[in-house]
C-alpha positions as CSV (number, residue, x, y, z in Angstrom):
1,M,-28.3,45.0,6.5
2,K,-32.0,45.6,7.0
3,N,-32.8,44.4,3.4
4,T,-30.7,41.3,3.9
5,L,-32.6,40.4,7.1
6,V,-35.9,40.9,5.3
7,A,-34.8,38.7,2.4
8,T,-33.6,36.0,4.8
9,L,-37.0,36.1,6.7
10,L,-38.9,35.9,3.4
11,L,-36.9,32.9,2.2
12,A,-37.4,31.2,5.5
13,S,-41.1,31.8,5.5
14,C,-41.4,30.6,1.9
15,G,-39.7,27.4,2.9
16,Y,-42.0,26.9,5.8
17,L,-45.0,27.7,3.7
18,S,-43.9,25.1,1.0
19,Y,-43.5,22.5,3.7
20,A,-46.9,23.3,5.2
21,Q,-48.6,23.1,1.9
22,N,-47.4,19.5,1.5
23,N,-48.8,18.5,4.9
24,V,-51.6,16.0,5.1
25,I,-53.7,16.2,8.3
26,V,-56.2,13.5,9.3
27,K,-58.3,14.2,12.4
28,G,-61.0,11.9,13.8
29,Q,-61.9,9.1,16.2
30,I,-60.8,5.5,16.5
31,K,-62.8,2.7,18.0
32,G,-61.8,-0.7,19.2
33,V,-58.2,0.2,20.3
34,E,-57.6,2.1,23.5
35,S,-54.2,3.6,22.6
36,G,-51.2,3.0,20.4
37,R,-49.5,4.4,17.4
38,L,-50.8,5.3,13.9
39,Y,-48.8,5.2,10.7
40,M,-49.5,6.9,7.4
41,L,-47.9,4.8,4.8
42,A,-47.8,5.0,1.0
43,P,-46.3,2.6,-1.6
44,V,-43.7,4.2,-3.8
45,S,-42.7,1.0,-5.7
46,E,-43.7,-2.6,-5.8
47,N,-41.2,-3.4,-3.0
48,R,-41.0,-0.2,-1.0
49,V,-43.4,1.7,1.3
50,D,-42.7,5.2,2.6
51,T,-43.8,6.4,6.0
52,L,-45.5,9.8,5.5
53,G,-46.1,10.3,9.2
54,T,-46.7,8.8,12.6
55,A,-48.7,9.7,15.8
56,L,-49.5,8.4,19.2
57,F,-53.1,8.3,20.1
58,Q,-55.4,7.8,23.1
59,A,-58.9,6.8,22.1
60,P,-61.3,8.1,21.0
61,D,-59.5,11.0,19.4
62,F,-56.5,11.2,17.2
63,V,-54.6,13.6,15.0
64,L,-52.2,12.2,12.3
65,E,-50.0,14.4,10.3
66,G,-48.0,13.4,7.3
67,R,-46.2,14.9,4.3
68,C,-46.5,14.1,0.6
69,D,-45.2,15.9,-2.5
70,E,-47.9,14.6,-4.8
71,P,-51.3,12.9,-4.6
72,V,-50.8,9.3,-3.4
73,V,-52.9,6.4,-2.2
74,A,-52.0,6.3,1.5
75,H,-53.0,3.8,4.2
76,I,-53.6,4.6,7.9
77,V,-52.3,1.6,9.8
78,V,-52.7,0.9,13.5
79,E,-49.4,-0.5,14.9
80,N,-49.6,-4.3,15.6
81,Y,-52.9,-4.7,13.7
82,S,-53.3,-6.1,10.2
83,G,-55.0,-4.2,7.4
84,G,-55.4,-0.5,7.1
85,F,-57.6,2.4,5.9
86,P,-56.8,3.6,2.4
87,F,-57.4,7.1,1.2
88,M,-56.2,9.5,-1.5
89,A,-53.9,11.9,0.2
90,E,-53.2,15.2,-1.5
91,P,-50.6,17.8,-0.5
92,G,-52.2,20.3,1.8
93,G,-55.3,18.2,2.3
94,S,-57.3,18.0,5.5
95,Y,-59.4,15.0,6.3
96,T,-61.8,13.7,8.9
97,A,-62.0,10.0,9.8
98,L,-63.7,7.3,11.8
99,L,-61.4,4.3,12.1
100,T,-63.2,1.2,13.2
101,N,-63.6,-2.4,12.2
102,G,-67.0,-2.0,10.5
103,R,-68.9,-0.5,7.5
104,E,-69.3,2.8,9.3
105,A,-65.5,3.5,8.9
106,Y,-64.7,6.4,6.7
107,I,-62.1,9.0,5.6
108,R,-63.5,12.2,4.1
109,G,-62.0,15.3,2.6
110,G,-60.1,16.3,-0.4
111,K,-61.3,16.4,-4.0
112,L,-59.9,13.1,-5.1
113,Q,-60.9,11.2,-1.9
114,D,-64.5,12.4,-2.0
115,A,-64.8,11.5,-5.7
116,W,-63.3,8.1,-5.1
117,T,-65.5,7.4,-2.1
118,G,-68.6,8.3,-4.0
119,Y,-67.6,6.1,-6.9
120,L,-66.8,3.1,-4.5
121,K,-70.2,3.5,-2.7
122,Y,-72.1,3.5,-6.0
123,S,-70.0,0.6,-7.4
124,T,-70.6,-1.5,-4.3
125,E,-74.3,-0.9,-4.4
126,Q,-74.4,-2.0,-8.0
127,R,-72.4,-5.2,-7.3
128,Q,-74.7,-6.1,-4.4
129,K,-77.8,-5.5,-6.5
130,I,-76.4,-7.7,-9.3
131,S,-75.3,-10.4,-6.8
132,A,-78.9,-10.5,-5.3
133,M,-80.4,-10.8,-8.8
134,K,-78.0,-13.7,-9.6
135,Q,-79.1,-15.5,-6.4
136,R,-82.7,-15.0,-7.4
137,H,-81.9,-16.3,-10.9
138,Q,-80.5,-19.5,-9.4
139,T,-83.6,-20.0,-7.2
140,L,-85.8,-19.6,-10.3
141,V,-83.8,-22.2,-12.2
142,A,-84.0,-24.6,-9.3
143,E,-87.7,-24.2,-9.2
144,N,-87.9,-24.8,-13.0
145,K,-89.3,-21.3,-13.6
146,Y,-87.2,-20.9,-16.8
147,R,-89.2,-18.1,-18.4
148,S,-88.9,-15.9,-15.3
149,A,-85.2,-16.9,-15.0
150,S,-84.6,-16.0,-18.6
151,A,-86.2,-12.6,-18.2
152,L,-84.2,-11.9,-15.0
153,N,-81.0,-13.0,-16.8
154,D,-81.6,-10.4,-19.5
155,S,-82.1,-7.8,-16.7
156,I,-78.8,-8.9,-15.1
157,L,-76.9,-8.5,-18.4
158,L,-78.3,-5.0,-19.0
159,L,-77.4,-4.0,-15.5
160,E,-73.9,-5.3,-15.8
161,Q,-73.5,-3.5,-19.1
162,Q,-74.8,-0.3,-17.6
163,A,-72.4,-0.7,-14.6
164,R,-69.4,-1.1,-17.0
165,K,-70.4,1.9,-19.0
166,E,-70.8,4.1,-15.9
167,T,-67.4,2.9,-14.7
168,Y,-65.7,3.8,-18.0
169,D,-67.5,7.2,-18.0
170,F,-66.4,7.9,-14.4
171,L,-62.8,7.0,-15.1
172,G,-62.9,8.9,-18.4
173,Q,-63.5,12.0,-16.4
174,H,-60.3,11.5,-14.4
175,D,-56.8,11.8,-15.8
176,D,-55.3,11.5,-12.4
177,L,-54.6,9.2,-9.4
178,I,-58.1,7.8,-9.3
179,T,-57.8,6.1,-12.8
180,A,-54.2,5.0,-12.2
181,H,-55.0,3.4,-8.8
182,T,-58.2,1.7,-10.2
183,Y,-56.2,0.1,-13.0
184,L,-53.3,-0.9,-10.7
185,E,-55.8,-2.4,-8.2
186,N,-57.6,-4.3,-11.0
187,A,-54.2,-5.7,-12.2
188,Q,-53.3,-6.9,-8.8
189,M,-56.7,-8.4,-8.0
190,R,-56.7,-10.3,-11.3
191,D,-53.0,-11.1,-11.1
192,A,-52.8,-9.7,-14.6
193,G,-49.8,-10.6,-16.8
194,A,-47.3,-8.4,-18.5
195,E,-49.3,-7.8,-21.6
196,Q,-52.5,-6.9,-19.8
197,C,-50.6,-4.5,-17.4
198,R,-48.8,-2.9,-20.3
199,K,-52.1,-2.3,-22.1
200,M,-53.6,-0.8,-19.0
201,Y,-50.7,1.5,-18.5
202,E,-50.6,2.6,-22.2
203,S,-54.4,3.5,-22.0
204,L,-53.8,6.0,-19.2
205,G,-53.8,9.7,-19.9
206,E,-50.6,11.7,-19.3
207,G,-51.9,13.1,-16.0
208,A,-52.6,9.6,-14.6
209,K,-49.2,8.3,-15.9
210,Q,-47.4,10.9,-13.6
211,T,-48.9,9.3,-10.4
212,P,-47.2,6.8,-8.1
213,S,-49.9,4.2,-8.9
214,A,-49.1,4.4,-12.6
215,R,-45.4,4.1,-11.9
216,I,-46.0,1.0,-9.9
217,L,-48.1,-0.5,-12.7
218,K,-45.3,0.2,-15.2
219,E,-42.8,-1.3,-12.8
220,R,-45.0,-4.4,-12.6
221,Y,-45.2,-5.1,-16.3
222,E,-41.5,-4.3,-16.9
223,R,-40.7,-6.8,-14.1
224,M,-43.0,-9.4,-15.7
225,E,-41.5,-8.9,-19.1
226,Q,-38.1,-10.1,-17.8
227,T,-39.5,-13.6,-17.5
228,E,-41.4,-13.8,-20.8
229,K,-40.6,-16.6,-23.2
230,G,-37.5,-15.9,-25.2
231,R,-35.9,-13.6,-22.5
232,L,-32.6,-14.3,-20.9
233,A,-33.5,-15.7,-17.4
234,P,-32.7,-13.2,-14.7
235,D,-29.6,-14.4,-12.9
236,F,-29.4,-15.0,-9.1
237,T,-27.3,-16.6,-6.4
238,L,-28.8,-18.6,-3.5
239,T,-27.6,-21.0,-0.9
240,T,-27.9,-24.8,-0.6
241,P,-28.8,-26.6,2.6
242,E,-25.1,-27.2,3.0
243,G,-24.3,-23.5,2.8
244,M,-22.8,-23.5,-0.7
245,E,-23.7,-20.6,-3.0
246,V,-25.2,-21.5,-6.4
247,T,-25.4,-19.0,-9.3
248,L,-28.0,-19.9,-12.0
249,S,-26.0,-18.8,-15.0
250,K,-23.1,-21.0,-13.9
251,V,-25.2,-24.2,-13.7
252,A,-24.4,-26.3,-16.8
253,G,-27.2,-28.1,-18.6
254,K,-28.7,-28.5,-22.1
255,V,-32.1,-28.0,-20.5
256,K,-32.6,-26.5,-17.0
257,I,-35.8,-26.7,-15.0
258,L,-36.2,-23.8,-12.6
259,D,-38.7,-25.0,-10.0
260,F,-40.3,-22.7,-7.4
261,W,-41.8,-24.8,-4.6
262,A,-42.2,-25.1,-0.8
263,S,-42.4,-27.9,1.8
264,W,-45.9,-26.6,2.8
265,C,-47.2,-26.7,-0.8
266,G,-49.3,-29.8,-1.4
267,P,-49.3,-29.6,-5.3
268,C,-45.5,-29.0,-5.2
269,R,-45.0,-32.2,-3.2
270,L,-47.3,-34.1,-5.5
271,N,-45.3,-32.8,-8.5
272,N,-41.9,-33.9,-7.0
273,P,-42.2,-37.6,-8.1
274,A,-42.6,-36.5,-11.7
275,L,-39.6,-34.3,-11.5
276,K,-37.6,-37.1,-9.8
277,K,-38.5,-39.5,-12.6
278,A,-37.5,-36.9,-15.3
279,Y,-34.2,-36.2,-13.5
280,E,-33.3,-39.9,-13.3
281,E,-34.1,-40.4,-17.0
282,Y,-32.6,-37.3,-18.5
283,H,-29.9,-36.0,-16.1
284,D,-27.1,-37.9,-18.0
285,K,-28.4,-36.5,-21.2
286,G,-28.1,-32.9,-20.1
287,L,-31.0,-32.1,-17.8
288,E,-30.5,-30.1,-14.6
289,I,-33.0,-29.0,-12.0
290,I,-32.7,-26.0,-9.7
291,S,-35.4,-26.0,-7.1
292,V,-36.0,-22.7,-5.3
293,S,-37.8,-23.2,-2.0
294,L,-40.1,-20.5,-0.6
295,D,-39.7,-22.0,2.9
296,N,-38.7,-19.9,5.9
297,K,-37.9,-22.8,8.2
298,S,-34.6,-24.5,7.4
299,E,-35.5,-27.9,9.1
300,R,-38.8,-28.2,7.2
301,W,-37.1,-27.5,3.9
302,K,-34.4,-30.0,4.6
303,D,-36.8,-32.6,5.8
304,A,-38.9,-32.3,2.6
305,I,-35.8,-32.6,0.4
306,A,-34.8,-35.8,2.2
307,K,-38.3,-37.3,2.3
308,D,-39.1,-36.6,-1.4
309,G,-35.6,-37.7,-2.5
310,L,-34.7,-34.4,-4.3
311,T,-31.1,-35.2,-5.4
312,W,-30.7,-32.2,-7.7
313,I,-29.7,-28.6,-6.8
314,N,-31.8,-27.1,-4.0
315,V,-31.5,-23.5,-2.9
316,S,-33.4,-21.0,-0.8
317,S,-33.2,-17.6,0.8
318,L,-35.4,-18.9,3.7
319,K,-37.4,-15.7,3.4
320,G,-40.7,-17.3,2.3
321,W,-42.7,-15.1,0.0
322,K,-40.3,-12.3,0.7
323,C,-37.7,-14.1,-1.4
324,D,-36.2,-11.6,-3.9
325,V,-35.8,-14.3,-6.5
326,A,-39.5,-15.2,-6.4
327,R,-40.3,-11.6,-6.9
328,L,-37.7,-11.3,-9.7
329,Y,-39.5,-14.1,-11.5
330,S,-43.0,-12.7,-10.7
331,V,-43.9,-15.9,-8.8
332,S,-47.3,-15.4,-7.2
333,A,-48.2,-19.1,-6.7
334,V,-46.3,-22.3,-6.4
335,P,-45.5,-24.6,-8.0
336,A,-44.1,-22.4,-10.7
337,I,-41.7,-23.8,-13.4
338,F,-39.5,-22.1,-15.9
339,I,-37.7,-24.2,-18.6
340,L,-34.3,-22.7,-19.7
341,N,-32.1,-23.7,-22.6
342,E,-28.4,-24.0,-22.7
343,E,-28.0,-20.3,-23.1
344,N,-30.2,-19.6,-20.1
345,R,-33.1,-18.3,-22.2
346,I,-36.6,-19.0,-21.0
347,V,-38.2,-21.4,-23.6
348,A,-41.3,-22.5,-21.7
349,T,-43.2,-22.0,-18.4
350,N,-45.2,-24.2,-16.1
351,L,-44.8,-27.4,-18.1
352,R,-45.8,-30.4,-15.9
353,G,-46.8,-34.0,-16.3
354,E,-47.1,-35.2,-19.9
355,K,-46.3,-31.8,-21.4
356,L,-43.0,-31.7,-19.5
357,A,-42.2,-35.3,-20.4
358,K,-42.9,-34.6,-24.1
359,Y,-40.7,-31.5,-24.0
360,L,-37.7,-33.4,-22.5
361,E,-38.1,-36.3,-24.9
362,D,-38.1,-33.9,-27.9
363,N,-35.1,-31.9,-26.7
364,L,-32.9,-34.4,-24.9
365,K,-33.0,-37.4,-27.3
């Protein structure tokens, strides 16, 4: 009986220890907000964010405790305020922070976080130095001091080359979350396509590939691959202004134009007359248009349809940029156009104006 009790206590203590080792504790001060709630959030996929922990606070001090099972880029967010404070959270890590709307804000602690912070500080200093030199170069050119401008330009190129090398060297020392997050952030900022994201992911080491950031990068390029030329267009069902459901694969047409737009999008509205002309000329020959609106106000959407005379198929989720179909097609800007053939395969993207007219003429004679 005694041995059984001891074993039970050991198992219980081991379970508690394992949980404690996965805790992430951030202590510090917050300025600019008197009281409220803090959240520790971390993306686990392109579409989902986990809440690692929450805490009420009364300024200036706060203690926020969360839990993670692997290193992850977390964000501390103040409820009802936009933005957040990113940091690399590690299981069992303890951090100190100053949360404020200014350059003095920081989160310190943990091997990954301190290495990342040091790299960002140096990288920022280099970018500022290069930016100042480029401004000086423009001034010299404006003053017709071409010899000095040329010499300064050579210095700029050398500094940029050095900065790239030092970045590669730094990332080469890390087969972990730092490298994976840097690549993911780069892909998102550049709005990199499927091929670029795939190459970034494949260049990662095995350690980096095991991180959440790498998994999101992989998810990103796999999603984008679904709408590459030659692929079967991802199917979806959305609702018309009259409340009827339309499924893409059930729409008949020799050529189908899948048009992502919105009533608030100026370039989209300017493109509508060209689509209208194409529809009037080629609809009887097998052209169909399915316009997916990224509006979130029903009346604005309907008014734009009526005003622009869009007599083809119009559908929307009325969720704006949260539209699942827009995400399915990797739409990051509107207008976005996909051309489908009779078998619903994507044969071209973003054809407009003369290029679209030429394609329709060649394929719907």
